[in-house]
C-alpha angles and dihedrals in degrees: 000000000000091000091050091050091050091048090049091051093049094046091053090046092051091050092050092047091048090054091050091048092049092051093048092050093045094051096046096043092047089054092050092050090058092043093058087070089072090068091053090047092057094043093050096042109026091165093058122151132219088260091054091052091047091057094050095041093049089056091051093050091047090054094042111026093186087074106103100184144345126220137180119207116191108196088005094293118117106239100154129041137168129235096027093195108095093002103076091110090064093060111102093017110153107213096200091053093051110085096202093055104027098088093049092051092047087052091054090051093046098046097033094215137100114285131189115221131189150318082247137168108258126228089232091051134268131054128290145172108231125210108198120195122191116227119209131179118211111221123219090259090058096255118135120232120200109230099178134265145286120229126201115190115208124197101234100200098070088046091054093044093048090051090055100259111135106214091196091067095246126120139079092279126051116215136193132181131203136171104089111198090018095291095136117206090355093060127088123263115260105173131042130350113335090207088070089079089063094047111110090209093058125098115229123203133172117236113207112219130172108292097001145356145268127214121231123206121194132183132170115244093210122049119228094241089062090065130082122270094252091051090050090052090049090051090054090054091045090049092053091049093044091050092052092045092047092050091049092046092050092049091047091047092050091049093048091046091049091050091049094050104035137064105249095218104045102022091230122130115281124226093273094054091042091057093045095049094031092059090056092050091045092050091047092051093049092046096048099033092241126155116258123179128187123204122200108199123193127181110230118229092002091153091059090054090055091046094047104039104018136252093288088063090048090054090049089054092052092049090048093052091047092050091046090054090050093050095045099041132063128254089248091059118096112230124187143168105219103169143010096294100354122111131181129205119190109197119196117207092012114124125187109275141070098337092051092045090051091052092050091049091051091050092050092048094053096055099105112110134178111234131194107256094022120109094208135025112281117232108225121213117215134187116213127193118196126199128174128210115243137166087272093058106097100189148357088258090058091050090050090051092051092050091047091053091048090051092054090048089054091048092048092048094047092236124135092238145355125208116205110235112241147127112266134195117257115260119257 
């Protein structure tokens, strides 16, 4: 009976903590989704004025009231802020000269993706969670130029309250959060009692935020055996229901996430997952000086296959190419279908040279596929563009552009593949 009561208590606690986690992730990611529009605003209107920013920022705050302020920092110096009232002290702030914010900004520049910092004490007073978004202009020659960043300051307390975390310490469940600057379990605690993370009776859950994670700890403030028998019985029933609901929710979440991140036909990563994971691989290669090569693979005359043998044959071709990539590449390689007949393969620790040439030869040799309506296997022709990351490659997008250009050169020249000449870092 005691074991059942303990299991009931923990099941209810896990269900409550999962709800809190889901609300935190939803609120913060919704805010980031809106914030990404600031990058587009600057790219479309680089000569914007304070009045232009005020119009855009006011719309963001109207849609997401937890946003406290919006700032734009060309060259990492805050020159524009909305609203101005109460935020004058932030104007002129040089991020790289501010110790409490310098590391987070350097991380944005290094990883070239949105990063959540804080909670931090703000120059204008108070505490805020800061979503920082890098802004890059692509020059006519394809090179990327770092303009600066956009910062969106979020008031954390309404976010916590909406998620179900009582910041006054009251309530049936005690919560704590750690992972300042998105560092997860390695980051310092910023809400609640830090000792909660060492409590064996606490439930720990990771909270995924833009550019990192937090860790949530939850513990009931009243043990089950202190409650009446009928309440204990009710908790057992609730635990059973919560367990079933949690299992169903997890399975549904995993299925939805898989659908959102994978190509439904081939099972490879889609463009969204390729960019998310590819940015991590790109940042790691730049940081460690490792080789990183990207292949852009296009099926020649794919439309004629559809026209001649039908769309079922076209699907069979796409699945065959995907399976060939899986068999020829390593588990550490990132494979994706990003267009109708366009595939990408990001290869860590693979420099231009004999190993890459051998891989390309294997791919080309495995391009015979049996098609419905065809008497004999059809030999597919592919064009492959190869581009390698170097110290002169500013971003994953630039590497993708180089591989795309190399692929079209191969297609125009009638060759199976074309490797872009360049100096590459040595492999790890």
